[in-house]
C-alpha positions, 0 to 999 in steps of 0.5 A, a space after each residue: 796267411 794274413 792276406 786271406 783277409 783281403 783275397 781269401 785262398 786265391 790271394 795266398 796262392 798268388 803270393 806263394 806262386 808269384 816268386 817261383 813263377 817269376 824265377 821260372 820266367 827269368 830262367 827261361 831262354 825265350 826272351 833277353 836275360 836282362 828283361 827276364 831277371 828284371 821281372 823278378 823285382 816287382 814279384 819280390 816286392 809284392 811278396 815283401 809287401 805281403 809279409 810286411 802286411 801280415 807282420 804289421 796286422 798282427 803287431 797292430 792288434 790291440 789287446 782283446 777281451 777273452 772268454 773261457 771256453 772248453 772242448 771235449 771229444 770222446 771217441 766211442 767204440 760204436 760207429 754211431 751210438 744209438 742211445 743218446 742218453 748214454 752218450 750225453 751221460 758220458 759227457 756229463 762229468 766233463 760238463 761238470 768240470 766246465 761248470 766248475 771252471 766257469 767257462 762260457 762255451 762248451 763245444 762237443 763233437 758232431 753226431 755224438 748219437 742218434 736221436 729219434 725226432 719224437 725224443 728231440 724235445 726231451 733232448 733239447 729240454 735236458 740240454 737246456 737244463 744243463 746249460 741253464 744250471 751251469 750258466 754256459 752255452 753248449 754246442 753239440 751235434 746229433 743225427 736226428 731220424 724221422 720215419 727214415 729221413 735223417 738230418 745232421 743237427 747241431 743244437 746250441 743251448 744257451 744259459 737261459 735254457 733256450 735251444 737253437 737248432 741248425 741242420 748241416 748244409 754241406 754233406 760228405 759225398 758217399 757217407 752222408 749223401 744221399 741218405 741225409 737231408 741237407 739243411 737250407 738255413 744259414 749258419 747260426 748266429 746267436 747273442 749271449 750277453 755281450 758275445 755274438 756266437 756263430 755255429 756250423 758243422 764240420 764240412 760246412 767250414 770247407 766252404 768259404 761262403 759259410 765263413 763269409 756269412 758268419 763274418 758278415 753276421 758279426 760273429 765273435 766266436 764260432 762253435 764247430 762240432 766236427 767228425 774227422 777221419 783220423 789222418 785228416 785231422 790236422 788238415 781239416 782243422 786248418 781248413 776251418 781255421 782259414 775260414 776264421 781268418 777270412 771271416 775275422 772270428 775266433 774258432 772253437 772246433 771239437 772233432 771226434 776222431 780228430 783234434 780239439 782246437 781254438 784259434 783266433 782271427 789271425 789263425 794263431 792256435 790258442 789251444 789244441 789237443 787230440 780227441 779220444 776216450 781218455 781225452 781231458 777237458 780242454 780249456 782255453 781263453 778265446 778272444 772276443 774281437 769287436 773288429 769289423 768284418 774283413 774285406 774278404 767277407 765283404 767282397 768275396 773272391 773278387 781278387 781271384 776273379 780279377 786274376 783269372 
């Protein structure tokens, strides 16, 4: 997994497939056996170097500061609740628990309810008040409706009561395309005290460009409200974790109908729990790394294109 900081997913595929490809080459009768088996040596060497790099990279990491973060993901009975006040009220007891435990960031799921655009300012004021009273940041998603036009919006409320908004860029075909309007602005990056938070929504993290933007932007901790499909919970969560390795940041992802998870910039899961109506508040310590952006964040798929 650690080779992703150099060449992303293409580097992982390269290392995983190299040895088996060399073995198939050696077993082929198309050329002299001795030469074919000699081809295994450099292939095995590359794999061993990759493994040594991964072990060494993790072992050489200095102790990093951490911040307490919390995740909550209640799966309502409705497909998409239409009363945003009721939906937000359902989370208030968990937000109170987070306040009592002095967490610095709470991440709730994507689209917890529908809100009319005329009510958006009221919602933002309410969310900003909660964040200010608790002195913590809150990331949560809503579907905003304006005269038939819909947007999938992430709201990021900060301890000073300011609220930043971000429209989801990458939509799910069939379910969100074409009825929801995609956003055009890059993922959020905001500074709260000494921590630089990033934020994106669910499927955005399927795309390597999003992780690279967050990594190059210096994000320490990235909040991702999400909505999974149950059976894909593990897979979709791991796809987002790979973006965190590629970009070099900690991921805090809360998915409705999925899992709540916290992983560090090495892809190690620090905390994980399933969502659900009775899901408790998940509290974890999120590393805040001051490491520079990864090589992959800077050069992108150069390795993959070189292979091609």
